[in-house]
N, C-alpha and C positions, 0 to 999 in steps of 0.2 A: 587446453589441452593438447599435445604434440605428439606424434608417433615416432620414436626412432628407427623402426622397420615397416615402415607403410606397405609394403609390397605384400604383407602379411593379411592385410584387409581382405584382401581377394578373398580369403578364406572364408568372409562372412556371407560369399553365396552359396558354400556347402551349406547352412542354415534352409535352404529351399529343399534338401533332399528329405528330411521327416514329412515334409508337407508332400510331396509327390508321393512318396512313399506309403501315406495315410491314403492319399485318393484312389489309388492304385490297388493297394491291398486292404481294401475296408473287409471286417468281418461279416459275413453272412450268416445268420441265424440259421442252425438246422431242423428239417422240418422233423416235426414229431406228432403223430396222430395219436389223437385222444377222443374217446368216447364225448367228451362235450367240449366245450372251449368256451362256454358262458361263464364260468369263474375265471379262466384263465386269460381272454381278453385282457383284462383291466390290468393284471399283474404283469404280461408284456410290455405293455405299453409303458409302464413305470421302469423297467429293466432298460429299455430303449433309451428314455430319456436319460438315465442316470450313465450308462454306458457313454452315450454322446459327450458328456461333460467329461468324464475320466478320459477319453481318447482326446479330447480337446487338451488337457493340464499336460496329459505327456508327448503332444504333439507342441505345445509350448515350451515344456522342458527341454525337450530335444533339440528344437530350435535354437534354443539359449545355449545351450553347452556348445553348438558350434560358434555362434557369435563370441561367446565368452573366449573361445579358445583361439578364434582368430585376434582378438582383442590383446588378450595375451601375448601371442607372438609377436606383435606388432608393437609393444612396448612402448605405449603411452606414458608419458610425464608431465607434471603440471608444473607452469613456470611459477618461480616465486618472485624472479627479480626479471628486468627487463632482458638482461644479458643472456639469462640461461635460454639452454633447449639442444637443439640437434646438433649442432657444432657451438661449442661455447665461444662467445663473443671475446672481444680483447678486455682484460680486465684494468681498472684503474683502482688501487689501493692506497689508504691511508693508514700508518700504522703510530698509533699517539703513546709513545711510551713514557709512563709516569718513573721519573726519575727523581722524584723528590726523596728525602733522608728517611722517611720511614719505611720507604721499599729494601732499604739496608737490614732490616733487621732480619736476623738469623734463625731456622731454623732447622735442626738435625743437621747441620754443618753447611747448610747453603742458606743464602739470602734469597727473598724475594727478588731481588733483581735478576740474581742468575736464572730464576725461573722465567721472567719474562725475556730475557733474552734466548732461551731455548726457544720459547714461543714465538719468539720473531722468525729465528731460523726456520722452525716449521712452516709456518706463513709462507716465507718467501720461497722455500723448495718448492711449494704446489704453483707457483706461478708459471706460465707459458712464456717464451721468449718475445712474444708481441705485448705482455703485458707490462704497466705501469707501476712504479710505486714510488712513496716518499714518509719518511719519518719525520714525524715531530715529536718534542721533547716539552715536558711539564716544568723545568725549571734547570737553573744552571746555565755555563756559558753554553749550553747545547740549545736551551730556551731562545737564545739569540741567534742563532744560527738563518739562513733564511731557505726555506724548503723548498726543493723542487723538484719535479717527478723524474724519475729517470727510467728507463729499460733496464739499464746495470742492475740488477738484484743484489751483487755481490758489492755493489758499492753502497748501497742502504744497509747491507748486513754488515759491513765496515764500519758505518757510522754508527750503528747501533752496537756495537762489541767493542769500539774505542770510547763509547761514552760510559760514565760513573754516575754513580749517586751524588747528587748533590746535597748541600746542606743547607739548601734553601726549603722553604714550604712548596708545594706543588699547586698548581690549580690546572685542575684537569678539563674543566670545562671550556676555558680559554682556548686551550690547545685541540680541543674537538670542536669548537668554532670557527677555528683557523683551519681543521682539516676539512669541513664540511664547505666552506667555500673556496680552498681549492679543489676540492671534487665536482662541485657543482657545474664549470662551465667546462668538463673535459667531454673531449668528444668519445666516449667509452661506453657501451650498451651496460656493461658491469660496473660497478663503483659499490667499494665497500668500505668501512672503517672499523679499525682494530683498535681496542683500545689495551693495552697491558698494564695493570694496576693491582693494589693490592687491596680494592676497595675502601681504603679509607675514608672516613665519613668527612673529614676537615678538606680531602684534596677534591671534593665532588662541589661540597657548600660553598667553596671559596671562587669569588666571580661571578657573572651572571648566569642566568639559566638560556637558553636557545630561544627562549621566547620573550626575554626582557626587552628587547628591541622590536621594534613593528616591522611587519613583515607582509609583504603580499600573499595572496593565495596561492601563486606560483611558485613563489619561494617555499612557501610552506610544505608546498605539495613538492617540488625538488627533493626537501630535506626529506621528507617521509619517505621517498623512494631509495635511500642510501639505508641499508642495514647496519647495524651497530652492532660488533662482536666484541663483548667484553671479556679478556680472559683473566681470570682471578688469580695470580700470583699470591695471596696473602695466605699463610698459614700461621696458626696460634701460637703465639709468642709467650713467654713467663718471664717474669725477673727481670724490670726495665726502669732504672731511675733516671733520673733528668735534672743536671745542674741548671736551674732557672735564671738566678739573681744572684749577684753579688752586691753587698751595699757596704759601703768603707766608709767609718765615721770618727772623728776624731775633731781637735780644736783647728789643728793646721794638718796640712801634708808636710811637715819639715823635719829635717834630719834629726832625729833623737827625740821625735816626740812620738807618744804612744797611740795607735790608732786600734779600732776594733773591726772586723770584718766578720759580716755577717753572710750566710750563705744559703738560698732556700734551694730545698732538693724536694722535688716531685715525683710522686708513684703515680704513673697513669695506669698500673694494671691493676686489675681487680682482686690481686694478691697480696697480703702483708710482707711487708719486708723488716727482718731483725737484723741489728749488730751490722750494716750496711758502712764499710770505711770510707769517710769522707775526709781528704788530704788536702792541704795548701801547702803551694809551691809558690815560693818568689823569686822570679827570674830565673826558673828550673831547679831550684834549691828547695827540698823538703823542709818545711816549716812549720808542720802541724799535723794532726791527726785529730779524728774526731769520729764518734762510733752513733749511726741513727736508726731510729725505730721511724716506720713509714706505713701507716695504715693504707686501706684502699683507696685510690684515687684521691691522695692526701698529699699536703705537704708538710716536711717538717725544715727546723730552723738551727743549722750550727754555726758558734759563733768562734772566733780566735783571737786573741788580743796578740799583739804584735808591735814591734819599737822600730820605727824607720829607720835603719842603723848609718843609712849614707844619702846623699844626694843624688838625682837622676832620675830616670825613669825605670822604673819597675813592672814587671810584668805578673800580674798576680792572678794566681789561675786555682781554680779549684777543679779537684780530678775526682773521678767517682772510678770503681774497679770494672774491668769488660764486663758488659752484661749482651742482653739480645740487641740491642742498638746501642753504639758506641758512639756515635755523631754527637749526642747531647750528654757526654759524661765527661766533657771538659767546657767551664767557661773561664773567659778571661776578662781582665781589667786592668786598665792601665793608669797605673798611678805616678805621676810627677810629682816628685821629693825636690824641694825645693830646700838651699843650704840657708837661704833667709827668704822672708818675704822683703821685697824692694817697695819703698814709698816713696814716692818724690812728693815735697811738701812746696807747693807754689803758693808766693804771697804779693800781693801789690807794694807794698812800702813796709820799710823796716823802721823800728823806732830805736833810737840812741838809748835807751833803757831795754836792757833784755827781756825785764819782768814785764815790760808793756808792749811787748814783742808778740803779735798775731799767731807765731809758731812756738813761743814758748813754753806753754803747759802741753801742747800736740806731742812736740819733737819729746819730751821727758816720758809722756805717756808712751809712746810709740818705742822707745828704750830708756828704760831708767839710768841705763850708766852713763848717760848725758850727765847726771846731776851727781850720782853716786862714785862715778870713776871706775877705774879698773875695765878688765875685759868686758865686751857686751855679752849679756846672757838673753838678752830679747832675741826672740825670732824673726822681729820685724827691724830693717835696718833703714833708717830713714836718711835722705838727700834732700837740702833743701836749695832751691836756686828763685831770683827775683822773678818777676813776671816778664820782663825784657828777655831772658834767654828761655823762656816755654817754647816758643817757635821753633827753637835750634835743639832743642833735648831729644834724646832718642827715647820715646816711650816705650819700644819695645823690651828695653831694659828694667822696665818697672811691672811690678803688677797691679800697683794703686797709686791716684794721685790725687794730693788733697790740693783743694783750691782755697785759700781762705781770703776773703771778702775781697776778690779779684771784681774790681771795676766794669773793664771790658777786655777784650782781646782781639788779633787779627782774624779775619775769618780763614785766613790759612792755619792758623792755630788752632782756631773751633773745628775745624775740618778734622784737623791732626787728632784731637782730643775724642771727636766722635768716631773715627776709625779704632782708635786705641780701645775704647769700650765695645765698639762693635765685634770686635775679634778677642775678646774674653776679659778685656781688662777691668778695674773698677774705678769709679771717680766717686770722690766724696766733698760736695760744696759747702762751706760754712758761709754764714750771712755775714756782712760786717758794714762800718760806716762809709765804707768806699763802693759798695755796692751799686751799682746803676741797674734797677730794674728793666728798663727800656733797650739797653744793652742784651742784658738777658734772655727777655724775649725773642729780639734781634736775632740772635745768634744762636739760643739752645731751644726758645718753643717754637719755631714755625717749620714750615715745611713736612712733608708727608711722613718723616721719620724725625721729631723732635727730641732732642735728647735728655731734655730736661721739660716735660708737657705739664708746666704749673702755671696756673693763673696768679704770679704774683701782682701783686697792688703796690705803689709808691710808698716808698719806706720814709717815717718819719725823722726829720732831719735833727730834732732836737736831742739835747742829752738824755738819756734814761734818767727815770725818776727812781732813784735807789731804795724809797719810804713805801714805794709802791710796785706789788709784785704780783705775779699769777705764779700757779705751780701746777705739777702734771697730775692729772686724774685718770690719765687713761695709758696701759703699756700692753701692747699684743705681745703677750708673753708666749704665745704657740710660735712665734718668730724664732727663727736661728739666732738671733742677734740677743734676745733676751730669755732666751730656753734656759739658760744657765741658772738665771735667776727667779725662775718663778716662784711665786708668791712671798719674793722678799721686800718686794714694794722699794726697790733701791732707788727710785727717782724720785723719792716722797722729799728728799732736802733741796731738791733741785728749787731756785725762785729764778723767775726769768722777769727781768725789767724791761725788756724791749726785744722784739722780734721781726723777722720778716713775716709779713700776712699774705696768705693769700685770699683771693674771692672763693668765699664758702659756696656760693651759689653756681660757681661752675664748676661742672664735672673734671675730673682728673684721673689717669688711669694709675697716678703714683699712689702707694699706698700708706697710709699714716699707722708709723710702728709705735709712737708715744704723742698725746696730745695733751695742750693744757686745757685749765677752767673754763676758757673764754672760749672753747671750741677751736681755737688755732694749733695748727701740727706744732710739733718740736721736730719730728724724726719722720721723714716719707723717704720711700725707698722706689726704683722704677727697674725694670728691667729691659735692656736695651741689645737687641739681638743676641749674642753670647754673653755679654758684659751686664754689668750692674750700674746702677748711680743712685746715690742718698743725697738728701740736704737737709742739712740741718739749719734751723732758722734763727739760731743764735749765733754771735762771735765765737772765734775760736779761744780770745782773750777773757776776762771778767769781766769787759765792760758791759756787757749786753744780760749777762745771767752770772750766778755762781758754779755751773756746770763744770767748768775745767778746773777747780780746786775741790770740789767734793771728791769722794773716795771712790764713784760711780764710775769719774771720766777716764780711767787707765782700763778697766775690762771691758765697759763699752766700747770704746775705741777700737780694743783688740777684736773684740766679737765683730765690729763693723770691718775691720780689716779682712779678717777670715771670710767674709760671707761677700764684698764686692770683689775681692781678688780670686776668689773660686779656689780656695784651698784647700775647701773639703768637699768639693764635688768632681765628679768625672763626666764629659762631656763628649769625649773621642771615642764613643761606642757605637758601634752599626750593624746594625742586621746583616746577612750573609746577602750577597746582590746589590745592596745598595753604594749609591756613589760617593766618594770621598772628596770633598772640594779644597781647593787651595787656593787663597786669595794673596795676592801680592799687590796690592794698589799702592802701598810705598814707593813703588818702583814701577818706570814705564817700559823697563828691557824683558826681553823674552828671558825665561826663568826656566832651567832644568832640572827635573825632578828627580832623583835616582831612590825608587821604591823597593825595597825587600822583602819578598811573601814570607810566610810561615813557613813553607815547604823551601823554603832558600835560594826561590827564582828570583832574580834582579831583573828590574825593567823600567825604563825611563819614559817618563813623559815632559811636555814640556809645554808653556803657558802659550796663549796667542793673546798679546797686549792689543788694545782698543783705546780708544779716546777716553773711556770710562770705567772699562776694568780691564785686571790683567790677571786672569785666572785660569786653572788647570781641573779636569776632574778625572779621575781616577776610578774607572767601572769594575775591576777584575778582580773584586771582592767576595770571590767565591768560595775561598779556601778560609774556615773558622781559626782564628788565632790572631799573631799578636803581629801587625805590620811597622815597619822602620823606613824614615825616608831622609834625604839630605839635599840642599838647592845647592847648584851652582847658575852660575851667570847675573852677577850683579847683587844678589840677596843672599845671606849666609844663613839658612835655619834648618834645624834639623827636629825630629819629632816622632813622634810615636800614634798610630791608633789601633784597635782592636776589632776585631770582627767575629760576633757570635751567633751560631743559628738560633732560629724562632724556635724557642722550646714548645709552641701548640703543635708543632709536627709530630712530639712526642707521642700525642695522644691514640692510640692504634686502633679505636673504636672504629667499627666497621658500618657500612653501610649495607642497605637490604635493596633484593630486586625489584620492589614496589618503588622504592625511591628513585630506583636508577630509570624504570620504567618514566617516571613523571619528571625528572629532569630532562630524558630524551624523546619525550612525547615530541610529534607523534612518528617518530622512527621506531623501526622494527628493530626489539633488542634482542639480544641470545647472551647468556652468562654460561661460562664454561669455567672449568679449574682445572683441567687435564689436556694435555694435546690431543689425546684421541678424542676425547670428547667435543674439544673445538673440530676437529677437523669432521666428526659425524655432524655438527651444525653446518660445516661451511658448504659441504657437498650438496646438499638441497638447494642453496641458495646459488650455487654455481650451476647445477647439472639439473635442476629442479626435482620434483618428488616423483620416483620411477611407481607407476601403476602396475606393472607386472606382476608382482607377487600377489596383489591385490584381487588382480582377475584370475590368476592361479587359483587361489583359495575359495572364489566364486563360485569357480567353475566346477572344483572336488565337490564343495557342498552340491551344487546344482547337480553333477554326477550322480552322488549318494543320494540325493530324494526321488531322482527320478528312476533308480533301482528300487527302491520301496516303492513308489507308485507302480510302477510298472509288476511288481509282485502280487502287490494289492488287487489290480484290476484284473491279472489275468485268469481265464477261466482254466479250471482243471481238467484235466483229459478225460476223454469218456469212459475209459476201462475203470478210472478210479471212480467215477461216480455209482452211487447206490439208486437204482430207478426206484421210485415211489410210486408212479402212477403204472398200471398194467395197460398195453394196448388193447383195443377194442376186440380184434381178433383173438388174442391169447385166451381173454375173459369169456366170449363165448364158446370156446372149447371146452374149455373149464367147466 
């Protein structure tokens, strides 16, 4: 404790006044003559003893009154922090602003983030000119700013006022830890951390607790010395739906084909929602509307049937009406609609007889109009080239590459094929008589990233015995390729006379989609970065099996093409804040990328070519929606990608004070929900707890008690007494 007016402590000397008066004016008992005192002597001793105790009690009470009055006038305070006291020391405060998108929730016309900004203004207005302040954020572009302490509180306020709610989730604990690390080395006696948040449970549980990392006893003591004031800007909201996920399904995303669009709509509130309108927009145009009922904390699904009218990149959106939290009301899906799926067929040798050519059945399965004549009705357009032209082919013009019994190829061509698949293309290998297993191992099965990680064994060079065959005994009907034929046993008629064999004792990451009776695979599949690879262990002609001449060959080939070309999948969807990478390994020149954001702002980034890479990373994906781009500088490429908010942030469930204290232990935690309440909490931390009122209260109580005791022990006057004993002389005269 320290006094604000220590001069009044001199008044404590006045406590000696009652003692002096007590010694000077000690009351003497009056002399009264009685006929006998034998029975009064003992009573007089008891009365004198009681009076001494009463006098001492009065003396103590009156002495205490003077001491308490002096203490009250001295205005003692109790220091709660190191910097509080007679003259408040310089303060360093860190304001952690939760700008995750749950803070955009609106209650009675005002968002939670507006409440937080008002609290920040109140905090900064109470600072002294020598105080320091810094603002830290939990998400968005502001999270990437480098926080610095400054005495210019207006600058800190401007930073907070310019900020906005991000579409990202928040990480309060990470920002809090950063604030603590900034405050500990500051050379100020008074340090405070303010957290302006809506108390969303997810924001506190994301990331590690303060105690997750080992720390010394000194570091823990320093952390405990910094009080944390949590301003609860959250208010109860009702009526919030979130567009959680979009799934687009169809045989292929090709012009003129039908697709189904399913959208999951989540209701994170404890109230049921009836008749919510869900809108489908394609490239900004309304294409459908559905009604949805969703129970409390439940997810419902709506479906739309749609036919892709034209090729190009389509921006599919699911949009909900405005509610308490609008950030999660729209979800985007980028759909690349192709005019045709381009397939490149590469064969090692051609035959003089078309029927015996490796590509004969395959080309006609890809596009039956080759046989039937007339305009092509197939959604696949095949091009055929000999192997010697493969190294010069522009693979970026194709979606899938077929390699039919290829013996070998140059390392340059093999590297180009790997890059093509890595960037999302598909490769389908057929075995054949000219296939060299040793070359396949060298080109495709070795290295840290093998394109074809398959333990092939040497192929029997003899002619197949067509009187002996094996059949298919297993089909993975749950896989996309065979799912449309579930339960039909479509490969039952296939007879295999010869196949490329694998070592079954060696594990492989490739998945068997169809298996023969002898345990050898017929169709295997493998994902390679963004692309896919399929290996078929028989030849594409009818020499090794009757597969090409069965009814199943055409639909199976089409399903394989849809699968490996990615024609039914969407991969370019990012969470808000996640980086988008551009790779241009086909060029060693610097490439400039012009990006147009959903808000119409255009930005340009460039690659930094090295000996091994030529890539650029775009990091400003803070706006949810549809981004388009085009390139300059030797590589002509255009495209789009979409950015969506993390709908986990839509859950507005709140944490409680007990959980906060557990998160922030051993720091002192104060929680308030209004600016007035916050200021009442902060004043004792900065100025200490004032004991003046307490001392005045105790003084009044002591004075009242002294009055009661004084009236109780003071004897009545002689005039009011009625004598009970008669003096000896008066009794004799009577």
